[in-house]
Backbone as ProteinMPNN parsed JSONL, in Angstrom:
{"seq_chain_A": "MNPFNLASLKHLNTDRSKNLLGSEDATFRGCVASDSEVLQRMDCRHRHAQDCRQAQQARRLDLGQTSSFAKTTIYKMNKFLDEID", "coords_chain_A": {"N_chain_A": [[0.708, -1.255, -0.122], [0.645, 2.263, -0.852], [1.723, 4.712, 1.189], [1.211, 7.407, 0.528], [-1.18, 7.622, -0.667], [-3.942, 8.927, -1.099], [-6.486, 7.742, -0.792], [-6.243, 5.885, 0.791], [-5.741, 6.946, 3.477], [-8.279, 7.619, 4.685], [-8.717, 6.758, 6.947], [-7.807, 8.558, 8.826], [-9.335, 10.611, 9.486], [-10.917, 10.455, 11.905], [-12.306, 10.024, 15.34], [-10.257, 9.472, 17.072], [-7.914, 10.484, 15.61], [-8.919, 13.164, 15.536], [-8.579, 13.783, 18.207], [-5.923, 13.594, 18.592], [-4.989, 15.833, 16.985], [-5.668, 17.858, 18.258], [-8.18, 18.97, 18.58], [-11.816, 18.953, 18.792], [-13.296, 19.245, 16.053], [-11.114, 18.784, 14.171], [-9.738, 17.71, 11.059], [-8.581, 15.857, 8.46], [-7.918, 17.459, 6.575], [-6.685, 19.661, 7.879], [-7.841, 21.337, 9.711], [-7.526, 22.69, 12.567], [-7.331, 23.27, 16.354], [-7.699, 26.524, 17.79], [-4.97, 28.565, 18.153], [-4.67, 29.872, 20.86], [-6.041, 27.739, 22.244], [-4.3, 25.714, 21.8], [-1.779, 26.517, 22.755], [-2.81, 26.751, 25.429], [-3.345, 23.86, 26.102], [-0.825, 22.983, 25.575], [0.617, 24.084, 27.893], [-0.745, 23.372, 30.035], [-0.098, 20.433, 29.784], [2.285, 20.622, 30.214], [2.741, 21.467, 32.581], [1.437, 19.31, 33.87], [3.322, 17.466, 33.337], [5.678, 18.523, 34.72], [4.752, 18.075, 37.44], [4.435, 15.341, 37.556], [7.522, 14.852, 37.359], [8.103, 15.953, 39.82], [6.964, 14.683, 41.749], [8.032, 12.167, 41.204], [10.732, 12.77, 42.017], [10.55, 13.299, 44.663], [9.397, 10.62, 45.564], [11.743, 9.266, 45.01], [13.615, 10.653, 46.86], [12.2, 9.759, 49.217], [12.594, 7.062, 49.102], [15.288, 6.878, 49.267], [15.574, 7.795, 52.009], [14.446, 5.773, 53.377], [16.021, 3.637, 52.943], [18.177, 4.356, 53.969], [17.279, 4.262, 56.495], [17.151, 1.91, 56.876], [19.368, 0.593, 56.666], [20.505, 1.792, 59.029], [19.18, 0.598, 61.022], [19.427, -2.308, 60.528], [22.264, -2.228, 61.108], [22.174, -1.604, 63.839], [20.842, -3.624, 64.888], [22.481, -5.907, 64.229], [24.747, -5.219, 65.924], [23.686, -5.238, 68.253], [23.077, -8.112, 68.328], [25.673, -9.038, 68.333], [26.581, -8.105, 70.76], [25.213, -9.658, 72.552], [26.051, -12.115, 72.168]], "CA_chain_A": [[0.081, 0.144, -0.059], [1.36, 3.418, -0.884], [1.678, 5.353, 2.319], [0.869, 8.742, 0.212], [-2.348, 7.304, -1.336], [-5.108, 9.763, -0.355], [-7.635, 7.158, -0.499], [-5.788, 5.007, 2.303], [-5.851, 7.812, 4.428], [-9.621, 8.053, 5.198], [-8.897, 6.382, 8.399], [-7.221, 9.657, 9.603], [-10.473, 11.407, 9.775], [-11.661, 9.725, 13.252], [-12.325, 10.72, 16.618], [-8.861, 9.508, 17.375], [-7.078, 11.528, 15.031], [-9.158, 14.596, 15.991], [-8.169, 14.055, 19.65], [-4.499, 13.922, 18.4], [-4.691, 16.933, 16.592], [-6.261, 18.855, 19.41], [-9.671, 19.69, 18.482], [-12.82, 18.011, 18.085], [-13.317, 19.468, 14.673], [-10.019, 18.523, 13.385], [-9.779, 16.705, 10.315], [-7.244, 15.451, 7.775], [-7.716, 18.675, 5.942], [-5.99, 20.496, 8.65], [-8.566, 22.063, 10.677], [-6.986, 22.32, 14.246], [-7.908, 24.241, 17.395], [-7.133, 27.845, 17.626], [-3.524, 28.83, 18.617], [-4.721, 29.971, 22.22], [-6.355, 26.631, 22.847], [-3.323, 24.983, 21.529], [-1.01, 26.835, 23.936], [-3.281, 26.412, 26.824], [-3.225, 22.59, 26.239], [0.422, 22.627, 25.811], [0.905, 24.57, 28.892], [-1.441, 22.117, 31.009], [0.585, 19.251, 29.764], [3.948, 21.004, 30.685], [2.598, 21.526, 34.186], [1.308, 17.911, 34.341], [4.755, 16.757, 33.229], [6.468, 18.903, 35.803], [4.184, 17.788, 38.663], [4.974, 13.919, 37.591], [8.647, 15.008, 37.769], [8.543, 16.293, 41.422], [6.456, 13.472, 42.565], [9.066, 10.921, 41.065], [11.669, 13.104, 42.825], [10.018, 12.878, 46.144], [9.732, 9.123, 45.759], [13.375, 8.83, 45.124], [14.001, 10.89, 48.302], [11.767, 9.017, 50.261], [13.292, 5.708, 48.846], [16.817, 7.015, 50.04], [15.525, 8.105, 53.604], [13.837, 4.435, 53.804], [17.069, 2.784, 52.708], [19.24, 4.8, 55.133], [16.681, 4.027, 57.94], [16.886, 0.247, 57.034], [20.79, 0.427, 57.129], [20.601, 1.961, 60.249], [18.152, -0.666, 61.712], [20.245, -3.446, 60.272], [23.528, -2.076, 61.848], [21.909, -1.625, 65.252], [20.489, -5.115, 65.194], [23.837, -6.522, 64.155], [25.488, -4.786, 66.933], [22.818, -5.86, 69.502], [23.241, -9.401, 68.461], [27.178, -9.186, 68.719], [26.669, -8.008, 72.093], [24.477, -10.893, 73.377], [26.694, -13.549, 71.83]], "C_chain_A": [[0.716, 1.21, 0.071], [0.819, 4.347, 0.312], [1.094, 6.852, 1.901], [-0.429, 8.563, -0.653], [-3.289, 8.141, -0.62], [-6.324, 8.87, 0.244], [-7.296, 5.958, 0.816], [-5.735, 5.778, 3.49], [-7.085, 8.276, 5.014], [-9.622, 7.812, 6.599], [-8.52, 7.571, 9.31], [-8.51, 10.427, 10.081], [-11.498, 10.684, 10.736], [-11.476, 10.445, 14.211], [-10.781, 10.389, 17.179], [-7.829, 10.465, 16.78], [-7.35, 12.905, 15.239], [-8.541, 14.845, 17.236], [-6.696, 14.336, 19.629], [-3.997, 15.128, 17.923], [-5.042, 18.194, 17.239], [-7.309, 19.622, 19.285], [-10.745, 18.575, 18.022], [-13.421, 18.153, 16.491], [-12.282, 19.267, 13.494], [-10.202, 17.505, 12.303], [-8.496, 16.643, 9.425], [-7.081, 16.666, 6.875], [-6.999, 19.835, 6.546], [-6.686, 21.556, 9.431], [-8.314, 21.798, 11.909], [-7.623, 23.468, 15.083], [-7.062, 25.546, 17.183], [-5.626, 27.828, 18.236], [-3.522, 29.087, 20.168], [-5.128, 28.718, 22.852], [-5.127, 25.619, 22.874], [-2.317, 25.389, 22.564], [-1.506, 26.698, 25.361], [-3.151, 24.952, 26.939], [-1.698, 22.368, 26.398], [0.846, 23.137, 27.318], [0.312, 23.73, 30.335], [-0.468, 21.169, 30.869], [1.888, 19.17, 30.282], [3.831, 20.881, 31.962], [2.526, 20.043, 34.684], [2.752, 17.126, 34.62], [5.752, 17.324, 34.481], [6.048, 18.353, 37.372], [4.44, 16.178, 38.78], [6.354, 14.04, 37.988], [8.964, 15.19, 39.179], [8.188, 15.383, 42.155], [7.47, 12.293, 42.32], [10.259, 11.534, 41.932], [11.566, 12.876, 44.313], [9.895, 11.594, 46.283], [11.031, 8.727, 45.693], [13.847, 9.225, 46.58], [13.632, 10.139, 49.388], [12.514, 7.459, 50.227], [14.88, 5.797, 49.652], [16.75, 6.926, 51.497], [15.377, 6.506, 53.984], [15.181, 3.648, 53.822], [18.084, 3.108, 53.692], [18.689, 4.289, 56.573], [16.908, 2.384, 58.146], [18.272, -0.178, 57.429], [21.022, 0.704, 58.526], [20.316, 1.046, 61.177], [19.082, -1.989, 61.749], [21.72, -3.494, 61.102], [23.277, -2.267, 63.428], [21.501, -3.148, 65.847], [21.581, -6.042, 65.009], [24.437, -6.356, 65.439], [24.919, -5.174, 68.159], [23.256, -7.636, 69.467], [24.871, -9.959, 68.717], [27.312, -8.988, 69.762], [26.212, -8.926, 73.189], [25.159, -12.061, 73.118], [27.689, -13.789, 72.711]], "O_chain_A": [[1.432, 1.317, 1.067], [-0.365, 4.677, 0.378], [0.545, 7.51, 2.784], [-0.686, 9.51, -1.397], [-3.363, 7.963, 0.596], [-6.954, 9.067, 1.283], [-8.107, 5.384, 1.543], [-5.682, 5.172, 4.56], [-7.063, 9.233, 5.787], [-10.32, 8.443, 7.392], [-8.901, 7.568, 10.481], [-8.509, 10.826, 11.246], [-12.652, 10.39, 10.425], [-10.691, 11.393, 14.211], [-10.223, 11.314, 17.769], [-7.031, 11.115, 17.455], [-6.482, 13.776, 15.194], [-8.002, 15.929, 17.456], [-6.186, 15.127, 20.422], [-2.886, 15.559, 18.231], [-4.768, 19.327, 16.843], [-7.427, 20.752, 19.759], [-10.617, 17.658, 17.211], [-13.925, 17.206, 15.886], [-12.458, 19.481, 12.294], [-10.794, 16.464, 12.586], [-7.5, 17.321, 9.674], [-5.949, 16.825, 6.418], [-6.724, 20.844, 5.896], [-6.097, 22.586, 9.76], [-8.772, 20.787, 12.441], [-8.285, 24.394, 14.614], [-6.003, 25.616, 16.561], [-5.3, 26.808, 18.843], [-2.579, 28.647, 20.826], [-4.66, 28.49, 23.968], [-4.962, 24.826, 23.8], [-1.986, 24.477, 23.321], [-0.751, 26.554, 26.322], [-2.773, 24.648, 28.071], [-1.304, 21.618, 27.292], [1.544, 22.313, 27.909], [0.907, 23.577, 31.401], [0.162, 20.967, 31.906], [2.509, 18.182, 30.674], [4.68, 20.252, 32.593], [3.229, 19.565, 35.574], [3.166, 16.487, 35.588], [6.495, 16.557, 35.095], [6.856, 18.241, 38.294], [4.634, 15.686, 39.891], [6.626, 13.384, 38.994], [9.951, 14.669, 39.7], [8.833, 15.091, 43.162], [7.695, 11.507, 43.24], [10.82, 10.693, 42.633], [12.425, 12.334, 45.008], [10.368, 11.231, 47.359], [11.401, 7.78, 46.388], [14.346, 8.419, 47.366], [14.371, 9.843, 50.327], [12.901, 6.863, 51.232], [15.405, 4.971, 50.397], [17.52, 6.26, 52.188], [16.132, 6.02, 54.826], [15.389, 2.98, 54.836], [18.787, 2.238, 54.206], [19.39, 3.987, 57.538], [16.863, 1.76, 59.206], [18.484, -1.049, 58.272], [21.691, -0.078, 59.202], [21.103, 0.709, 62.061], [19.402, -2.584, 62.778], [22.206, -4.506, 61.609], [24.013, -2.939, 64.151], [21.784, -3.642, 66.938], [21.563, -7.044, 65.724], [24.657, -7.377, 66.09], [25.656, -5.442, 69.108], [23.669, -8.255, 70.447], [25.175, -11.055, 69.187], [28.262, -9.619, 70.225], [26.628, -8.995, 74.346], [24.906, -13.05, 73.804], [28.331, -14.837, 72.647]]}, "name": "protein", "num_of_chains": 1, "seq": "MNPFNLASLKHLNTDRSKNLLGSEDATFRGCVASDSEVLQRMDCRHRHAQDCRQAQQARRLDLGQTSSFAKTTIYKMNKFLDEID"}
């Protein structure tokens, strides 16, 4: 199938492609959302990505603290076991 055959591109005019292009009325002919709508969506996605990165960094920090706490606990337990032997 020739990828540039317009007849084979009919499937692009679907709800899924409309969502991907950023507007409910978007079609293969290039009717897309206004610039302000697109910028608003990009800003929202950017803020969401920042929130995800911050949450991921917080989880890493928590894991680091947990790891440090676990090491301290294991060290204290081993020290206690050495003392009672």
